[in-house]
C-alpha positions in Angstrom: 96.3 123.4 103.9 95.7 120.8 101.6 97.9 120.2 98.6 95.1 118.2 96.4 93.5 121.6 96.2 93.6 121.1 92.1 91.8 120.1 89.1 93.3 117.6 86.8 92.6 116.3 83.3 92.2 112.2 83.7 93.3 110.2 80.8 90.6 110.0 78.9 90.3 114.5 79.8 88.1 114.4 82.1 89.0 116.8 84.4 88.6 115.6 87.9 89.1 117.5 91.2 91.9 116.2 93.8 89.7 117.3 96.6 87.8 114.9 96.6 90.2 112.4 97.7 89.9 114.6 100.8 89.4 112.5 103.8 91.6 109.7 102.2 94.6 108.6 102.1 96.5 108.8 99.1 99.7 107.8 96.9 100.4 110.2 94.2 103.6 108.5 91.0 104.6 109.4 88.5 105.0 106.9 86.4 105.7 105.6 82.9 105.9 102.6 80.6 109.3 102.2 79.1 110.7 102.9 82.7 113.1 100.3 84.7 110.7 100.4 87.3 107.6 100.4 85.5 107.3 96.5 86.7 106.1 98.8 90.2 102.7 99.2 88.1 101.9 95.6 89.5 102.6 96.3 93.5 100.7 99.8 93.3 97.9 98.2 91.6 98.2 95.5 94.4 98.9 98.0 96.6 95.0 99.7 95.5 92.6 96.1 96.2 94.4 95.6 99.0 93.4 98.7 101.1 91.1 100.9 98.8 88.3 99.5 100.7 89.7 101.1 104.1 90.5 104.6 102.1 93.4 104.4 99.8 93.3 105.9 97.1 96.7 105.7 94.0 96.7 108.7 91.5 99.1 108.0 88.7 100.7 111.0 87.1 102.0 109.6 83.7 105.5 111.7 82.7 107.7 111.9 79.7 110.8 113.9 81.2 113.2 111.7 82.0 114.9 109.8 78.9 112.0 110.5 77.7 110.4 106.9 78.8 106.3 107.9 78.9 105.7 108.8 74.5 102.8 107.4 73.7 99.1 109.5 74.2 96.7 109.5 76.8 95.4 106.7 75.3 98.3 104.6 74.6 99.3 105.4 77.9 95.7 104.2 79.5 95.6 101.3 76.9 99.5 99.8 78.5 98.6 100.3 81.7 95.2 98.4 81.7 96.5 95.6 79.5 100.1 95.4 81.5 99.0 95.4 84.3 95.1 95.9 84.6 95.0 99.2 87.1 92.2 100.2 87.7 93.4 103.3 90.4 93.0 106.9 88.6 95.1 107.7 85.7 95.7 111.3 84.3 96.6 112.7 81.3 100.5 113.1 81.0 102.4 116.2 82.8 105.5 118.0 83.6 106.5 117.2 87.3 110.3 119.7 86.6 110.6 122.6 85.3 108.7 126.1 84.5 105.8 123.6 83.4 105.8 121.3 85.9 102.2 120.6 87.3 100.5 123.1 89.7 100.2 119.6 92.3 103.6 119.0 91.8 105.2 122.3 92.8 103.5 121.7 95.6 104.7 118.4 96.3 108.1 119.5 95.8 108.0 122.3 98.2 106.3 120.2 101.0 107.9 116.9 101.1 111.5 118.5 99.6 114.2 115.0 98.8 117.4 114.7 99.6 119.8 117.2 100.7 116.8 119.3 100.4 115.9 119.6 96.6 113.1 119.9 95.4 112.7 118.4 91.7 112.1 115.0 91.4 115.0 112.3 89.7 113.3 109.9 87.8 110.0 107.9 87.9 108.2 106.6 89.7 108.7 109.1 93.2 105.7 108.4 95.1 104.6 111.1 97.5 102.2 109.8 100.8 99.5 112.2 101.0 97.3 112.4 104.4 93.5 112.4 105.6 93.9 115.8 105.7 95.6 116.3 102.6 98.9 116.8 104.1 102.0 115.3 103.0 103.7 113.0 104.9 106.4 111.4 103.1 108.2 110.6 100.1 109.6 108.0 98.7 112.7 107.7 96.3 111.7 105.8 92.6 113.4 102.5 94.2 111.6 102.1 96.6 109.4 99.1 96.1 105.0 100.0 97.0 105.2 97.1 99.2 107.2 98.9 101.1 105.2 101.6 102.2 102.4 99.6 103.9 103.4 100.0 107.3 103.1 103.9 106.4 99.4 103.7 104.9 98.2 101.0 107.6 100.2 104.0 110.5 97.0 106.4 107.9 94.4 104.5 107.9 
């Protein structure tokens, strides 16, 4: 069963049916503009540019649950990503990834790919989930894993 059977609002407020990405390799990342890992936007954009024509899509989900490092509204987040990193991959409205208000997508992702020692909670910004063309989670990567380290796993799925 595909984890992409949900709708989520984009930064502009428009609802996006994630099932539209079925048939593509999807990398889901919770992001933040004021995090020590924010520089990873550059690597994510590079991956997207390198592989989007072969079927990779990266979905960014801003989150303010870790150190309050994503304080801005959706327009501010979009402007930051564009101005500082030239982000062209889809960015979604700010969400929660943990707790009772966690987005349904993240509840499903965490259950499908638990973290270290089986924990389901997201530990920090820039946790990454890799989803194959059938919508199945095939990998979970720590915030410290730089986007370029995912190249071999992505290529294996393309």
